[in-house]
C-alpha positions in Angstrom: -51.9 16.2 -4.1 -52.4 15.0 -0.5 -49.8 16.0 2.1 -46.6 14.0 2.0 -44.6 12.7 5.0 -41.0 13.7 5.2 -38.8 11.2 7.1 -35.5 12.8 8.2 -32.8 10.3 9.0 -30.3 11.4 11.7 -28.1 8.6 13.0 -26.1 9.7 16.0 -22.8 8.1 15.2 -20.4 9.5 12.6 -16.7 8.7 12.1 -15.9 11.5 9.7 -17.6 14.4 11.6 -18.7 13.4 15.1 -22.1 14.7 16.0 -22.5 16.2 12.5 -26.3 16.3 12.6 -26.4 18.6 15.6 -23.3 20.6 14.9 -23.9 24.4 14.5 -24.1 25.7 11.0 -24.7 29.4 10.4 -26.2 29.7 13.9 -28.4 26.6 13.9 -28.0 22.9 14.5 -27.4 21.2 11.1 -30.6 19.2 11.3 -32.7 22.3 11.9 -32.0 23.5 8.3 -33.6 20.2 7.0 -36.6 20.3 9.3 -37.4 23.9 8.4 -37.0 23.3 4.7 -39.5 20.4 4.9 -41.9 22.5 6.9 -41.8 25.2 4.2 -42.8 22.7 1.5 -46.2 23.2 0.0 -46.8 19.4 -0.3 -45.4 18.1 3.0 -47.9 17.8 5.8 -45.9 15.9 8.4 -42.2 16.0 9.3 -40.7 13.1 11.2 -37.2 12.6 12.5 -35.8 9.1 13.0 -32.8 9.1 15.3 -30.9 7.3 18.0 -29.4 10.6 19.1 -31.3 12.3 22.0 -30.0 15.7 21.0 -31.4 15.4 17.5 -34.7 14.2 18.8 -34.9 17.1 21.2 -34.2 19.6 18.4 -36.9 17.9 16.3 -39.5 18.3 19.1 -38.5 21.9 19.7 -39.1 22.7 16.0 -42.5 20.8 15.9 -41.4 17.7 14.2 -42.5 14.2 15.3 -39.5 12.5 17.0 -39.1 8.7 16.6 -36.5 6.8 18.6 -34.6 4.6 16.1 -34.0 1.0 17.3 -30.3 0.2 18.0 -30.0 -2.4 15.2 -30.8 0.4 12.7 -28.4 2.9 14.2 -25.0 1.5 13.3 -22.8 2.6 10.4 -23.7 -0.4 8.2 -27.5 0.0 8.6 -29.3 0.7 5.4 -31.1 4.0 4.7 -34.2 2.2 3.4 -34.4 0.0 6.5 -34.5 3.0 8.8 -37.1 4.8 6.7 -39.2 1.6 6.5 -39.1 1.3 10.3 -40.4 4.8 10.6 -43.1 4.2 8.1 -44.4 1.1 9.9 -44.8 3.1 13.1 -46.8 5.9 11.5 -50.5 6.0 10.6 -49.9 6.5 6.9 -52.2 6.8 4.0 -51.3 4.4 1.3 -51.6 7.1 -1.4 -49.4 9.6 0.4 -45.9 10.1 -0.8 -42.8 9.8 1.3 -39.7 12.0 1.2 -36.5 10.7 2.6 -34.1 13.4 3.8 -30.7 13.3 5.4 -30.1 15.5 8.5 -26.5 16.2 7.5 -27.5 18.2 4.4 -28.1 21.8 5.5 -27.8 23.4 2.0 -30.4 22.5 -0.6 -32.1 24.6 -3.3 -35.3 26.2 -2.1 -38.4 24.3 -3.5 -36.5 21.2 -4.4 -38.8 19.0 -2.3 -41.9 20.2 -4.1 -40.2 19.6 -7.4 -39.6 16.0 -6.5 -43.1 15.5 -5.2 -44.7 17.1 -8.2 -42.8 14.9 -10.6 -43.7 11.8 -8.5 -47.4 12.8 -8.6 -47.6 13.7 -12.3 -45.8 10.5 -13.5 -45.9 6.8 -13.1 -42.7 6.9 -11.1 -42.0 4.8 -8.1 -39.3 7.3 -7.0 -37.7 10.6 -7.8 -34.2 11.3 -6.7 -32.1 14.5 -6.9 -29.0 14.8 -9.1 -26.5 17.4 -10.1 -23.8 17.5 -12.8 -20.6 15.7 -11.9 -18.5 18.7 -13.1 -14.8 18.0 -13.5 -15.1 14.6 -11.7 -16.5 13.0 -14.8 -16.5 9.2 -15.2 -14.6 9.5 -18.5 -11.8 11.1 -16.6 -11.5 8.3 -14.1 -8.3 6.4 -14.2 -6.5 3.4 -12.6 -3.2 4.1 -11.0 -1.0 1.1 -10.0 0.1 1.8 -6.4 3.4 0.0 -6.9 4.6 1.3 -10.3 2.5 4.4 -10.7 1.4 3.2 -14.1 -1.7 5.1 -15.3 -4.5 3.5 -17.3 -8.1 4.0 -18.2 -10.8 2.9 -15.8 -12.5 1.2 -18.7 -11.8 0.7 -22.3 -8.4 1.3 -24.0 -8.2 5.1 -24.3 -7.2 7.2 -21.3 -9.8 10.0 -20.7 -11.8 8.7 -23.7 -9.6 11.0 -25.7 -11.4 14.1 -24.3 -9.3 16.8 -22.7 -11.7 19.8 -22.5 -14.4 19.7 -19.9 -16.9 21.3 -22.3 -16.5 18.3 -24.6 -17.6 15.8 -22.0 -21.2 14.3 -22.4 -23.6 15.3 -19.6 -23.3 13.1 -16.5 -25.0 13.4 -13.2 -24.6 12.0 -9.7 -27.1 11.7 -6.8 -26.5 14.8 -4.6 -28.3 13.7 -1.4 -30.9 16.6 -1.4 -34.0 14.4 -1.5 -35.6 11.1 -2.4 -39.4 11.1 -3.0 -41.1 7.7 -3.3 -44.3 5.9 -3.0 -45.0 3.8 0.1 -45.2 0.7 -2.1 -41.7 1.3 -3.3 -40.3 1.9 0.2 -42.0 -1.3 1.4 -40.4 -3.3 -1.5 -43.7 -4.1 -3.0 -43.1 -3.1 -6.6 -43.1 -6.3 -8.7 -40.1 -7.2 -10.9 -37.5 -5.2 -8.9 -34.1 -6.9 -8.5 -33.3 -7.4 -4.8 -30.5 -5.2 -3.5 -29.7 -2.0 -1.6 -31.4 0.1 -4.2 -34.6 -2.0 -4.6 -36.6 0.6 -2.6 -36.4 3.0 -5.6 -38.7 0.7 -7.5 -38.7 0.1 -11.3 -39.7 3.5 -12.6 -36.9 5.8 -11.3 -37.0 9.5 -12.2 -34.6 12.3 -11.4 -34.5 16.1 -11.2 -31.4 18.1 -11.7 -30.1 20.6 -9.3 -27.5 23.2 -10.2 -23.9 22.2 -9.6 -22.8 23.0 -6.1 -26.3 23.8 -4.8 -26.3 21.0 -2.3 -23.8 20.5 0.6 -23.8 17.4 2.7 -21.6 17.2 5.7 -19.1 14.4 5.4 -15.9 16.2 6.5 -15.0 19.2 8.5 -14.4 21.4 5.4 -18.1 20.8 4.4 -19.2 22.5 7.6 -17.2 25.6 6.6 -18.6 25.6 3.1 -22.2 25.2 4.3 -21.8 27.9 7.0 -20.5 30.4 4.4 -23.2 29.7 1.9 -26.0 30.0 4.5 -24.6 33.1 6.1 -24.4 34.7 2.7 -27.9 33.7 1.8 -29.3 35.2 5.0 -27.2 38.4 4.6 -29.3 39.3 1.5 -27.8 37.2 -1.3 -30.1 35.1 -3.4 -31.0 32.0 -1.3 -30.1 28.6 -2.7 
């Protein structure tokens, strides 16, 4: 397997947690955890950071990653992930047969080896993309309800039976949600060149989409201040001698 390119996306603006990509988590800037994980991968040869944030770009350079200044039109809160990753790809000298891994800079906690698992499945299959998932846990779609804001009346999200008639978590069928740890994909998929794919925000995944499953709770992405506390505690425990995630 030839060395893949990791593209780490680190937009500067954030309404929920200002400056979250460079906030300190367990003694390091948040983005540093992602850069160093990518650098430890057996199958990643190049780590690239795409950002409009000078602080994130400076950290990337200090850690030996390639820093790409993201254009302003791809740095607002409605810009799509795939557009930013495609912009980075077009500015790199990239082998057509070399895989891409898209990573988010606001995810400091991931299972060790998860990037190689994604890349190995991508290489050993006909997949256009491999995305990471984890069990939804107690937030299962069967337990999703509609609540009328005026009357408080509760009804099922779909169908006629509230909670699908299931009231024990262990009786729920397996369900998984993307956890944000990684997306590995072919350059052709990222460039929207896979035939027969319906246009839309997820078209860059291609037609043959695969997934790997991470343990529940093994990924922490920073979307609110409490996520910083959780990530900090997990990483400090890992580095204090507990089994790393």
